[in-house]
C-alpha positions as CSV (number, residue, x, y, z in Angstrom):
1,M,0.0,0.0,0.0
2,A,1.1,3.6,-0.4
3,A,2.9,5.4,2.4
4,K,3.8,9.1,2.9
5,R,7.4,8.3,3.3
6,L,10.0,5.7,2.2
7,P,11.1,3.6,5.1
8,D,14.9,3.2,5.1
9,T,16.5,1.1,7.9
10,P,19.7,-0.9,8.2
11,E,17.5,-4.1,8.2
12,I,15.8,-3.2,5.0
13,R,19.1,-2.4,3.3
14,E,20.6,-5.6,4.6
15,R,17.7,-7.7,3.4
16,W,17.2,-6.1,-0.1
17,G,20.5,-4.4,-0.8
18,S,21.6,-7.3,-3.0
19,F,18.4,-7.3,-5.1
20,A,18.9,-8.2,-8.8
21,W,16.5,-9.4,-11.5
22,T,15.9,-13.0,-11.9
23,K,16.9,-14.4,-15.3
24,D,13.4,-14.3,-16.7
25,N,12.8,-10.8,-15.3
26,A,16.1,-9.5,-16.6
27,A,15.0,-10.6,-20.1
28,E,11.6,-9.0,-19.5
29,A,13.2,-5.8,-18.3
30,R,15.3,-5.5,-21.4
31,K,12.3,-6.2,-23.5
32,V,10.4,-3.3,-21.8
33,V,13.4,-0.9,-22.2
34,D,13.7,-1.7,-25.9
35,R,10.2,-0.3,-26.5
36,Y,11.6,3.1,-26.1
37,P,14.1,5.1,-28.3
38,P,17.8,5.1,-27.4
39,G,18.4,7.5,-24.5
40,R,14.7,7.4,-23.4
41,Q,15.0,4.3,-21.3
42,Q,13.8,6.3,-18.2
43,S,10.3,6.1,-19.7
44,A,10.3,2.5,-18.6
45,V,10.4,3.3,-14.9
46,I,6.7,2.5,-14.2
47,P,6.6,-1.0,-15.8
48,L,10.0,-1.8,-14.2
49,L,9.0,-0.8,-10.7
50,D,5.9,-3.0,-11.2
51,L,8.1,-5.8,-12.4
52,A,10.4,-5.4,-9.3
53,Q,7.4,-5.4,-7.0
54,R,6.1,-8.5,-8.6
55,Q,9.4,-10.3,-8.2
56,I,9.5,-9.4,-4.6
57,G,5.9,-10.7,-4.3
58,A,6.9,-14.0,-5.8
59,E,9.8,-14.3,-3.4
60,T,7.8,-13.4,-0.3
61,N,4.5,-15.0,-1.3
62,T,2.7,-11.6,-0.9
63,Q,1.5,-9.0,-3.4
64,G,4.9,-7.5,-3.2
65,W,6.3,-4.1,-2.2
66,L,9.3,-1.7,-3.1
67,P,12.0,-1.5,-0.5
68,I,14.1,1.6,-1.1
69,P,17.2,-0.4,-2.3
70,V,15.0,-2.0,-4.9
71,I,13.8,1.4,-6.1
72,E,17.4,2.5,-6.3
73,Y,18.3,-0.7,-8.3
74,V,15.7,0.2,-10.9
75,A,17.0,3.7,-11.0
76,A,20.5,2.5,-11.7
77,F,19.3,0.0,-14.3
78,L,17.7,2.9,-16.2
79,D,20.5,5.3,-15.5
80,M,18.3,7.8,-13.8
81,P,18.7,9.9,-10.7
82,K,17.4,8.0,-7.6
83,I,15.1,10.9,-6.7
84,R,13.2,10.5,-10.0
85,A,12.5,6.9,-9.2
86,Y,11.5,7.8,-5.7
87,E,9.0,10.4,-7.1
88,V,7.3,7.8,-9.3
89,A,7.1,5.1,-6.6
90,T,5.6,7.5,-4.0
91,F,3.2,9.1,-6.4
92,Y,1.3,6.0,-7.7
93,T,-0.7,4.0,-5.2
94,M,-0.1,0.9,-7.3
95,F,3.3,0.7,-5.7
96,N,3.4,-0.6,-2.1
97,L,6.0,1.1,0.0
98,V,5.6,-1.1,3.0
99,P,5.1,-4.9,3.1
100,V,1.6,-6.2,2.4
101,G,-0.1,-9.5,2.8
102,R,-0.8,-12.2,0.1
103,H,-4.0,-10.4,-0.7
104,H,-4.1,-6.6,-0.8
105,V,-7.7,-5.7,-0.3
106,Q,-8.3,-2.2,-1.6
107,V,-11.9,-1.0,-0.8
108,C,-13.2,2.0,-2.8
109,G,-14.7,4.5,-0.4
110,T,-15.5,7.2,-2.8
111,T,-19.1,8.6,-3.1
112,P,-20.7,6.1,-5.6
113,C,-19.4,3.1,-3.7
114,M,-20.2,4.7,-0.3
115,L,-23.8,5.3,-1.3
116,R,-24.1,1.8,-2.7
117,G,-22.8,0.1,0.5
118,S,-19.0,0.2,0.8
119,D,-19.5,0.3,4.6
120,D,-21.0,-3.2,4.3
121,V,-17.9,-4.3,2.3
122,L,-15.6,-2.9,5.0
123,A,-17.7,-4.6,7.7
124,A,-17.1,-8.0,6.0
125,C,-13.3,-7.2,6.2
126,Y,-13.5,-6.2,9.8
127,V,-15.3,-9.5,10.7
128,R,-12.2,-11.2,9.4
129,G,-10.0,-9.2,11.7
130,M,-8.7,-6.7,9.2
131,K,-7.9,-3.1,10.0
132,K,-7.2,-0.3,7.7
133,G,-3.5,0.1,6.9
134,H,-2.7,-3.2,8.6
135,T,-1.9,-6.8,7.6
136,T,-3.6,-9.6,9.5
137,G,-1.5,-11.8,11.7
138,D,-1.6,-14.8,9.4
139,G,-0.1,-12.6,6.6
140,L,-3.1,-13.2,4.3
141,F,-4.8,-9.8,4.1
142,T,-3.9,-6.2,4.0
143,L,-6.7,-3.7,4.0
144,T,-6.6,-0.2,2.4
145,E,-9.4,2.2,1.7
146,V,-8.7,3.9,-1.6
147,E,-10.2,6.6,-3.8
148,C,-12.1,5.9,-7.0
149,L,-11.1,2.8,-8.9
150,G,-13.1,3.6,-11.9
151,V,-15.9,1.0,-11.6
152,C,-18.6,3.4,-10.4
153,A,-21.4,1.8,-12.5
154,N,-20.9,-1.5,-10.5
155,A,-20.5,0.0,-7.1
156,P,-19.5,-1.0,-4.5
157,M,-16.3,-2.7,-5.6
158,V,-12.9,-3.7,-4.4
159,Q,-9.6,-4.4,-6.1
160,I,-7.8,-7.4,-4.7
161,N,-4.3,-7.8,-6.1
162,D,-4.9,-7.6,-9.9
163,E,-8.6,-8.4,-9.9
164,N,-11.8,-6.3,-9.4
165,Y,-14.9,-7.6,-7.6
166,E,-18.1,-5.6,-8.1
167,D,-21.7,-5.3,-7.1
168,L,-20.8,-6.4,-3.6
169,T,-22.7,-7.0,-0.5
170,F,-21.7,-8.0,2.9
171,D,-22.4,-11.6,2.1
172,S,-20.7,-11.7,-1.3
173,M,-17.6,-10.0,0.1
174,T,-17.5,-12.5,2.8
175,A,-17.7,-15.3,0.3
176,I,-14.8,-13.8,-1.7
177,L,-12.6,-13.5,1.4
178,D,-13.4,-17.0,2.5
179,A,-12.5,-18.4,-0.9
180,L,-9.2,-16.5,-0.9
181,A,-8.4,-17.7,2.5
182,A,-9.0,-21.3,1.4
183,G,-6.6,-20.8,-1.5
184,Q,-9.4,-20.6,-4.1
185,A,-9.8,-18.1,-7.0
186,P,-13.2,-16.5,-6.7
187,K,-14.9,-15.2,-9.9
188,P,-13.9,-11.6,-10.5
189,G,-16.1,-8.9,-11.9
190,P,-19.8,-8.4,-11.1
191,Q,-21.1,-10.6,-8.3
192,V,-24.6,-10.3,-9.7
193,E,-26.1,-11.4,-13.0
194,R,-24.8,-8.8,-15.4
195,Q,-22.4,-8.7,-18.3
196,T,-19.6,-6.2,-17.4
197,S,-21.5,-2.9,-16.8
198,A,-24.7,-3.9,-18.6
199,P,-28.0,-3.7,-16.6
200,E,-28.7,-6.4,-14.1
201,G,-30.1,-9.5,-15.8
202,G,-28.3,-8.8,-19.1
203,P,-28.2,-6.2,-21.8
204,T,-31.4,-4.6,-22.9
205,T,-30.1,-3.2,-26.2
206,L,-27.9,-4.8,-28.9
207,Q,-28.5,-8.2,-27.4
208,A,-27.1,-10.1,-30.4
209,M,-23.7,-8.6,-29.5
210,V,-23.5,-10.8,-26.4
211,K,-22.4,-13.9,-28.4
212,E,-20.8,-12.5,-31.5
213,N,-19.9,-9.2,-33.3
214,H,-23.3,-8.9,-34.9
215,D,-23.7,-6.5,-37.9
216,Y,-26.9,-4.6,-37.3
217,R,-26.5,-2.3,-40.3
218,G,-29.0,-4.3,-42.5
219,E,-31.6,-4.1,-39.8
220,W,-31.6,-0.3,-39.4
């Protein structure tokens, strides 16, 4: 999750000071850099910070985070000033600046979700022992309340790691958390009968488009 400052301790530097890409990630990092013109490699800082966070997540069996030596490693890899990499890492909430659990539960609390029941979603999290800004003792869940995640039509919603879960209630959120705790993969997206952001029960217009790219032009 995001933090207002970058924690920098001897313990963090001892643990992560020797960070380096895995063989596969080194190849991926070079592939990302090659997307940009020569001398413009610093444009790859966001995808490479994300790659580093995912590498740490794979190593720690969590969603991953960015210790300060890892941010510095990415900066050196891109031949950019450390401060520029710090600025990016601290600006975007997609980057976790402190350790998080295996499942980072980001509950949208902005107005549409609040009006549609985000308090019930948070209540389901609290029942499992979560607290905002903290990781549960078993290391499974970290809870963060965030600003708009852009799924207002299907409010209330949460983002858990890379997946969105929408049209939530206390019961459906509880079921999702139970499934994750059991090592299962709950169905992402709407938790009611709807196709993406179509009306509940299915689309009411252009219904032939549900199964194929239907050409309506001859019917108009």
